N, C-alpha and C positions, 0 to 999 in steps of 0.2 A: 617133242610133243607140243602141239598148239596150246596156248594158254587156256583157251576155253575148255579143252579136254582135261587139262590138269585141274581146272576149277571144278569140273564135274566129279573127278576122282576125289578131290579134297572134300567135297560136300557129301559124297556117298560113303566115305570111309567111316564116319561116325555110326553107320548102320552095322559096322563090324566091331569086334572088340580086339584087343591086342593079342589074344591067343592066336597061334598059328597051327595049321595042319598041312601035311605034305600031300599034294595031289599030283600024282605022276612024278615028274621031275622037278616040280616047283612047289613053293610054299604059298599059301594064301591065308588071309585072315579068316577067322571063324565068324560067321554072321551071328548077330544077336537074335535073329528071328529067321523063319523059313521064307525066303524070297523066291523059291523055285517056281512059284506060280506066275511070276512077273515075266513080261516080254520086254526086250530091249530093241531099240530101233535107232539106227544112225543114218543120216543123210549127209554126204560130204561132196562138195563141189570143188573144182579147180579150173584154171584157165588153160590147161594143156589140151591138145587135140585128142587125147585118148586117156584111158585109165591105167595103162601099163606103167609100172614103176613110178607112180605118182601118189597112190593112195595107200600103199602097203604099210607104212609105219602107223598111220592112223587106224587102219583096219586091224592090224595086229594088236595094237594097244587096246582097242575097243573089245576085241575078242578075249584078251587077257583079263580085262576088268569085268566083262559080262560073258562068261563062257557058255551060258545056257540060253537057248531059245532067243536068238537075236536075228534081226534082219538088217542088212547093210545095203544102202544104195549109194553108189558113187556116180557122180555126174561130171563128165568132162565138158569143156567148153561152156561152163556155167556163166561166165560174164555175158554171154549172148542174151541171157534172160533180161538184162538191163538195157538192151538196145532195141528200140522200137523198130528199127530197120530189119531186125532179125526175126520179127514175129512170124514170118512165113515158115520158119523152121522151129521156132520156140513154142508157138501156140499149140501145134499138134503134140509136142513133147509134154507140155503142161497138161493136156487132156489125158495123156497116158499116165502121168503122175497122179492126177485126180482119180483115174480108174484104179490105180494101185492102192490109193488111200481107201477107196470103197471096198476093194477086195480085202485089204488088211483089217478093216473094221468088221466086215462080215465073217471072214474065215480065219483071221489071225495070221494070215500069210499072204504072200504075193506069188502068183504063178511064175515059174522060172522063165518062161518065154517072155512075159511082160517085163520082168525084172531085167532080162538081157536087152530088151528093146530100149528101156529107159536108160540103161547105163552105156549104151552104144553112142558113138559120136553122131552128132546131128549133121555135120558136114564132112566131106572127105578131108583127111588130115592135112594134106598139102594145101587145100583151099583155105581151111581155117587158119593155118600158120601164115599163109600169105596175107590174109586180112589183118591178123594181129600185127604182123611185122610191117605192114604198109604205113603205119603211123610212126614208125621208129625213125 
């Protein structure tokens, strides 16, 4: 688990008490208050050319920590957002992300088609891999 996710868990655990309850096949701490009205949002990026078999551990941990009402965005090829030369593909993606932010603010959710577009690769996988590997 990434250190920042572990830090989030450590900081939210005080919202629970040490009592446990069984939910399905697992145990969880009993909350000190009703947090069911809260929504949880995770954005996770990586430098790989797709999301397959790259985000599953972080996504699973997030779902275990926040099992209700969550939205998860995974963004492959995220280092391209730091490259000015990639603006031709990153600028339109950032506009989609802003649109998703507006949707989430207004409706509390993001349309599945928009979410799928945001989480899809910006470049064909082989092209992205060739660019990344050209500096090696």
